[in-house]
PAKE-451584 format. One record per residue (C-alpha): residue number from 1; residue in three letters; z, y, x. Coordinates in steps of 0.02 Angstrom, whole numbers, plus 32768, in hexadecimal, padded with zeros to 4 digits. Layout:
REM residues N
REC pos code   zz   yy   xx
REC NUM  ala    Z    Y    X
...
END
This chain:
REM residues 99
REC pos code   zz   yy   xx
REC   1  unk 8000 8000 8000
REC   2  unk 7FDA 80B0 803D
REC   3  unk 806B 8120 806C
REC   4  unk 8064 81CC 801E
REC   5  unk 807F 821A 80C9
REC   6  unk 7FEE 81B6 8114
REC   7  unk 7F5C 8216 815D
REC   8  unk 7EAD 81DE 8188
REC   9  unk 7E20 821C 81F5
REC  10  unk 7D68 8204 81D9
REC  11  unk 7D05 818B 8242
REC  12  unk 7CB3 81F3 82C9
REC  13  unk 7C11 8192 82B1
REC  14  unk 7BFD 81CE 81FD
REC  15  unk 7BC3 8277 81BF
REC  16  unk 7BBC 82BF 8110
REC  17  unk 7B14 830D 80E5
REC  18  unk 7ACD 835A 8047
REC  19  unk 7A1D 8318 802F
REC  20  unk 79B8 8340 7F93
REC  21  unk 7A56 8373 7F36
REC  22  unk 7AAD 82CE 7F65
REC  23  unk 7B45 82C3 7FD5
REC  24  unk 7B28 8235 804E
REC  25  unk 7B8F 81E4 80D7
REC  26  unk 7B1D 81B7 8167
REC  27  unk 7B4B 8145 81F8
REC  28  unk 7B13 8191 829C
REC  29  unk 7B4E 80FF 8308
REC  30  unk 7ADC 8095 8371
REC  31  unk 7AF5 7FEF 8318
REC  32  unk 7A5C 7FC7 82B3
REC  33  unk 7AC7 7F81 8226
REC  34  unk 7B21 8029 8218
REC  35  unk 7A81 808E 821D
REC  36  unk 7A43 8035 8182
REC  37  unk 7ADD 8068 811F
REC  38  unk 7ADA 8100 80AE
REC  39  unk 7B60 812A 802F
REC  40  unk 7B50 81AC 7FA6
REC  41  unk 7BEF 820B 7F77
REC  42  unk 7C14 825E 7ED1
REC  43  unk 7C6A 8308 7ECC
REC  44  unk 7D17 82B9 7EC5
REC  45  unk 7CF7 824F 7F5F
REC  46  unk 7CAF 82E7 7FBB
REC  47  unk 7D4F 8347 7F94
REC  48  unk 7DB5 82B6 7FDA
REC  49  unk 7D47 82AC 8076
REC  50  unk 7D63 8366 8097
REC  51  unk 7E1F 834F 8082
REC  52  unk 7E1A 82C3 8102
REC  53  unk 7DBE 8338 8179
REC  54  unk 7E4A 83B7 8160
REC  55  unk 7ED0 8335 8188
REC  56  unk 7F1D 832E 80D9
REC  57  unk 7FA0 82A8 80B8
REC  58  unk 7F87 8233 8025
REC  59  unk 800D 8295 7FC9
REC  60  unk 7FB1 8339 7FE7
REC  61  unk 7F0F 82EA 7FA9
REC  62  unk 7F64 82B0 7F09
REC  63  unk 7FB0 835B 7EEA
REC  64  unk 7F07 83AE 7F06
REC  65  unk 7EB3 8338 7E8B
REC  66  unk 7F3A 835B 7E09
REC  67  unk 7F1F 8415 7E1C
REC  68  unk 7E61 840F 7E23
REC  69  unk 7E42 8392 7D97
REC  70  unk 7EE0 83AE 7D2F
REC  71  unk 7F06 82F4 7D27
REC  72  unk 7FA9 8295 7D24
REC  73  unk 7FF8 825B 7DC5
REC  74  unk 7FD0 81A2 7DAD
REC  75  unk 7F18 81C3 7D8C
REC  76  unk 7F09 8231 7E27
REC  77  unk 7F6A 81B2 7E8F
REC  78  unk 7F00 811E 7E58
REC  79  unk 7E5D 817D 7E72
REC  80  unk 7E8F 81B5 7F21
REC  81  unk 7ECA 8108 7F55
REC  82  unk 7E2A 80B8 7F12
REC  83  unk 7DBC 8137 7F6D
REC  84  unk 7E1D 8122 800E
REC  85  unk 7E0E 8065 8002
REC  86  unk 7D52 8073 7FE6
REC  87  unk 7D41 80E4 807E
REC  88  unk 7DAB 806E 80E7
REC  89  unk 7D41 7FD9 80AF
REC  90  unk 7CA3 802A 80F4
REC  91  unk 7CFF 8062 8192
REC  92  unk 7CE7 8115 815C
REC  93  unk 7D9B 8147 8180
REC  94  unk 7E21 8111 81F9
REC  95  unk 7EDC 8115 81DC
REC  96  unk 7F34 818D 8252
REC  97  unk 7FBC 812C 82A9
REC  98  unk 806C 816F 82A6
REC  99  unk 805C 81CA 81FF
END
């Protein structure tokens, strides 16, 4: 389970680009398997990605989602955890040790 104080950093081999009005994560690594991977992010996932870039904790992300989308705590929590898990599964983010 994710700690609310936990922080993540983005994989340095991934960049977020807006292409034809789509927000896309592109792998810029040298592995051919990575280069064939493209992931499209919705506005919510882009907001989360930008919070990760700004070193937000999970708790800060949840509070930002509550404020931005005017949702209950549990909904924001579940959405954040699900998005973080998806990003971890594609090696898009890395847990910062010690947090």
